[in-house]
C-alpha positions in Angstrom: -46.5 -47.6 -1.9 -49.6 -47.7 -4.0 -51.5 -44.4 -4.3 -54.7 -44.5 -6.5 -52.9 -45.6 -9.8 -49.6 -45.4 -9.2 -46.6 -47.1 -7.4 -44.8 -44.3 -5.4 -41.6 -44.8 -3.9 -40.1 -41.6 -2.1 -36.6 -40.9 -0.5 -36.2 -38.1 2.2 -32.9 -36.6 3.5 -32.0 -34.3 6.1 -29.9 -32.3 3.8 -29.7 -28.3 3.5 -32.7 -28.6 1.1 -32.1 -27.6 -2.7 -33.2 -23.8 -3.7 -36.4 -23.2 -5.7 -34.5 -21.8 -8.7 -32.5 -25.2 -9.1 -35.0 -28.2 -8.0 -36.1 -28.1 -11.9 -32.6 -27.9 -13.0 -31.5 -30.9 -11.4 -33.1 -33.5 -13.5 -30.9 -32.2 -16.6 -27.9 -34.0 -17.4 -24.3 -33.1 -16.1 -25.9 -30.7 -13.7 -24.7 -30.7 -10.4 -26.0 -27.8 -7.5 -23.9 -26.6 -4.3 -26.3 -26.2 -1.5 -25.5 -24.5 1.6 -22.1 -25.6 3.7 -21.1 -27.8 0.7 -18.0 -26.9 -0.4 -17.5 -29.6 -3.4 -20.1 -31.1 -5.5 -19.4 -34.7 -6.2 -21.0 -37.1 -9.1 -21.4 -36.5 -12.9 -24.7 -35.1 -12.5 -26.4 -37.8 -14.8 -28.7 -39.7 -11.8 -31.6 -37.6 -11.1 -31.6 -36.7 -15.2 -31.7 -41.0 -15.7 -34.3 -41.5 -13.4 -36.7 -38.9 -15.0 -36.2 -40.0 -18.4 -36.8 -43.6 -17.0 -40.3 -42.2 -15.4 -41.4 -40.3 -18.1 -40.7 -43.2 -20.9 -43.0 -45.8 -18.2 -45.9 -43.1 -18.3 -44.7 -42.1 -14.7 -42.5 -38.8 -13.4 -40.1 -37.9 -10.8 -39.9 -34.9 -8.6 -38.3 -33.3 -5.4 -40.5 -31.6 -2.5 -37.8 -29.5 -1.0 -39.1 -26.1 1.0 -37.2 -23.3 1.0 -35.0 -22.9 3.5 -36.2 -21.7 6.9 -39.9 -22.2 6.1 -39.5 -25.8 7.1 -37.9 -29.1 8.4 -34.4 -29.4 6.4 -34.1 -31.6 3.7 -35.7 -32.7 0.4 -38.0 -35.5 -0.7 -37.9 -37.1 -4.2 -40.7 -39.2 -5.5 -40.6 -41.3 -8.2 -44.1 -42.2 -9.3 -45.1 -44.8 -12.0 -48.2 -46.1 -13.3 -49.3 -49.3 -11.5 -50.8 -50.6 -15.1 -48.6 -50.2 -18.1 -49.6 -47.5 -20.1 -51.6 -49.0 -23.5 -49.9 -49.0 -26.7 
């Protein structure tokens, strides 16, 4: 989808959401968080760090929107924004 000057891709899940204190940490390499109701956390913790690094190098950004539990629908939305035009240089 295109939004003003950016291309935007978003993915939404219906999981338990991500606690506010974990939302910035999940983009750090090797970070995995244990959400409510989950006994195991899989993966190496590199996927979101990779996405954010590539997005920033292309002049964009990656972010998560996850309302606190009990304040709205469950789940998280991951958003990738990349400039529609390449950055100058």
